[in-house]
N, C-alpha and C positions, 0 to 999 in steps of 0.2 A: 467689597472685593470684586473687581471686574473680571471678565472672562480670561484675559491674558494673565492676570495675577493668579487665578485659579489654576490655569494650565502650568504656570511656572512653579507653583507650589507642588503640584502633583509630580511634575517632571523631576524636580530637584530631589524629591524623596523616593523616586523610583517606584511610585505607586502603580502606574500602568503596567510596568514590567512585572511587579509582584502579582497583580491580578491575573495577568496572562499566564504566569507560571502556575498559580493556584487553579485556574480554570482548566489548564492542560491536565493537571493531576486529577481534577474532578472528572473530566471527560474520560480519562483512561481507567481509573479505578471504579467509577460509578458506585460509590458507597451507598448503603441503605440509609445511613444517617449523614447527609451532606454537611450539616452544621458542625457536627463533631469532627468531621474530616477537615473542614476549613479552620476550625479552632486549632487542630493539631498542626496545620500548615503555618498558622501564625506563630504558634509556639516554636516551631522549628526555625522559622525566620528569626525570631529573637535569639535562639540558641546559636545560629550561624553568625549573628552580628548585625542583622538588619537587612532590608530589601536589596541593598547593593551587593549582598553576598549570595543572592538567590539566582540560580541559572534557570533557563526556561523549563528544564526537565528535573529540577530539584525534587519535586514531589512525585516523580515517577520512578526513576531508576533505583534509588536506595530502598524503596519500600515495596518493590515488587514481591508478591507472594507466590511461591511455587504451588502447583496443584498438589492436593493431598495425595499421599500414596494409596494405591488400590490395595485392599486387604488381601492377605495370603489366601483367604477362602475363595477369592475370585480367580486364583491361579495366575496372578499377574505380579510383576515386580514393580517397585516404585519407579516413577519417572526418573531418568538419569540423563546426564549430559556427557557425551563423548568428547574427549579432547580433540583439538584440531587435527584433521586427517592430513595425509600427504598432499602435495600438489600445490599449485599456485592459488587456488581458491581461498578466499578469506576465511572460510569456515567460521566457527567450528561446526562439525557435523553433530546432529542431535538425534537421539532416539527417544520416542515418546510412547507412553501407554495412554489409552483413552479411559476416561471415567465411565461408569455404567451409564446406560441411556437414561434420559429423563423424559418426562411427559412433553411432547412437542407442543409448542405454543407459537402462534403466528400472528403477526400484525403487519398491516400495510402502512402503518404510520411511521415505523422506524425499524430498520433492519436489525438494530441491536436487540429488539424484542423477540426475534425469531430464533428458536433453538431447534436443532435437528435431532431426531432420534433414529439412529441407524444401527443400533446394537454395538457390541464391543468390536473394536477394530484391532487386529493384531498389530503389535508393535513392529515398526519397520523404519529403515533408513530411506530417506528420499533418494539419496545418492550413495553409491558404494564407497564406504570409507577407505577401501584399499586402493582406490583409483583417484587420480587428480579430479577435482570437481570441475565440471564444465563452467565456462564463463557465464555470468548472468548479468544482463543489462536491462534496466527498466527505462521505458520511454513514457514520460508523463506529460500532461498538458491538458488544457481545457477541452471540452467537447468541440470537435471541429478544428482542432489545432494541427491535424495532419498526422496523428500518431500512427494510425494504421498504414498509411501510405509509406511513411518513412521507415517504419518497422519492417515492412515487407521488403523494401529495397536493401536495407542493411542486412537483414537475414540472408538474402540472396547473395549479396556481395561477399560475406564472410562465411557462408555455409553454416549459419546458425539456424536453430529452429525458431520459427516465428510462433509465439504464443499470444493470442489475443483474448484477454479475459472477456471482453464484451462479446466477441464472436462465439466463444465457448458457451457462455450463458444463453445467448440467443439460440444456438443450436439445441441446447438442452430444453429450452422452452418450447421450441418447435416440435420436439419429439415427445415431451412429457407433459406439457401444460394441459392438454385436453383431458388427460386421464389421471393425473397425479395432483393431489390437492396442494402439496408443498410447492410444486413448480407453478401451479395455477396462481398461488398467492405471490410467488416471486415475480411472475409476469405482471401482476397488478402493481407491485412495488416499482418495477422498472418503468412501466408505462406512466407512472406518476412522477417520474424523474428522480426517484430515490435510488440509493445504492443497494445492490443485492446483499443478502446476509453475508457477513464476514466469513463464517465457518464454511459456507457453501463455496465461496470464492477461493479460499485457501485450499480446500479439498480438491477442487477442480484443477488448480495449479499443480498440486502434488501429483495427481493422476497423469498430467501431461509430462511432468519431469520423469516420473517412473517409467512411463511407456517408451521414453527415448533416452535411455541411460547412456548410450554411446555418442550422443550429440557432442559436437565441439563446443557448443554454447547455446544459450537461450536468450532471445530478445523478447521481452514481455511488454506488450502494449496495453497501456491503461491501468497500471498497477504500480504502487498502491494509490487508492483514491481517498483514504483517510489515514490518520496517524496510527490508529490501532491496527490497521492492516500491516503497516510497516513493522510494528512491534512483533506481531504474531508471526510474520514471515521470518524475521530474524531468529525468533525463538525456536521455531519448528523446522526451518530449512537452512537458514544462514543469511549472510549479508550479500547484497548484490556487489558486483565489481564496479559498476558504473550506473549512474542515474542521469538521464538527459531530460531536461525540462524544456519543452517547446513553448516559449513565451509568445503569446498572441493577444492582440487587443480584443476587447469584448465586441466591438463593432465588427471586426473581421470574423470572429467566431460565430456571431449571429448570422452574418451573411452566408458563411459556408454551411451552417446547419440548415438554414432555410432552403438553400440550393439543394442540399442532399435530401431534404425531406420531399422536395418536389420530384426528385429523380429516383429515390430508392424506397420511400414510404416506410422507413423504420418506425416501429411503435414508440420509440423514445425520442423521436424528432418532432413530436407535436408541439404546438406553441407553448402550452403550459409546462411540458416536460423540459423544453429547451431552457426556459427561464429558471426552472428549479435546478437543473443540472449546472447552469452557470453560477447560480448562487451557492450551490454545494461546493463546486470547485473553488470558488473564491474563498469560501469559509475554511476549507481544509488545506489548501496548498501552502499556506504560510508555515504551519507546523511541520508539514512533510518536508518542505524545502530546508527549514532550520535543522531538522533532524539529520538529513543527509549532508548538509553543509558542514555541520560540526564534525562529521566523519570524513570529510574531504572527498565525498563520492559524487556530488552533483555538479553538473555543468549546464548553464543556461544557454539556449540557442534561440536567436531571434527567428520566430516562425511567421512573421508578417512579410515574408519574401517569397520569391519563386521557389518552387519545389526542388529544383536542381541545386540552387544555391544552399538551401538548408541541408540537403543530402551531402554536399561537398564538405560542409562544416562538421557534420556529424561523423563522417568518415575520418576526418583529421583528428577528432577527439578520440574516437575508438582506437585508432592506431597509436596515438600518443599514450593513452592510458593502459591499453591491454597488450600492445605489441611494441613497446618502446625500443627493444633491442633488435627487432627483426622486422622493421616496417616494410622492407622491400620483399620480404618472403611471405607476406600474407597472401592467402589463396584468392586473389581477385578473379572475378568472372567477367 
């Protein structure tokens, strides 16, 4: 059997598609016994009727396990989900309790190994369920694709709050890394080109939303950066109204990052970190794009162009998606 025959064999039987779906489930659940998990995936595939009946998230959505309820002795109620609140936001609004703290463990090899211990956090709503939820827009793209520039311009035009995940983390590192071991280790992770721990990222986003409850909307730069962040955000906060993907060639990204490194000297713009960040983005973006594409939320914008041309296209998308019936009444500045 030659190479073409092998490819034809695999393609006709949907094997690459099946493997992708199984790998997605494995990445999401991270079971202690991966072999048993994969065996269960194969059995489920048989039950469904074969690989052609498997969707990319077949091994994620149906088998999600809720957090176990906190016992009454701890004075907490079990986690619960509130039904969709009023207003145009996609909701639903969710209220969560936190599990008791566990022993903190840190690793600079993988952000998934880092667990924070900050004590019990009182249950709270990120947004007031009695009010319409502010619009939420995600701007995603590779490092150097212009996310920060475009996010700032869009936020100014529509009077939205600009939330930069990267900037928030860098500010926290500046203030806490010298004296706080957790942030010191996060600094090492980021300098190595890895993603910051998911729980830290989500909590920092929550704090930004809570501090600005009266905002018309939020435009979030650089989030999500992996599929598990998208899942967690939707579970704990809700769904975004719009996701804009700034598509840019690797060559253009490298050139922009190298230029920025010479001008700004950011710790994550060193040569090793640049290559690591590009690889991480390439690895993660496919699942993220599929996830939001299936929900009809993502729009791709060519970012290999002049800044003003990109901005014009994004404005047209925002007005069409968020203000379709009142495009002329948007508060332009």
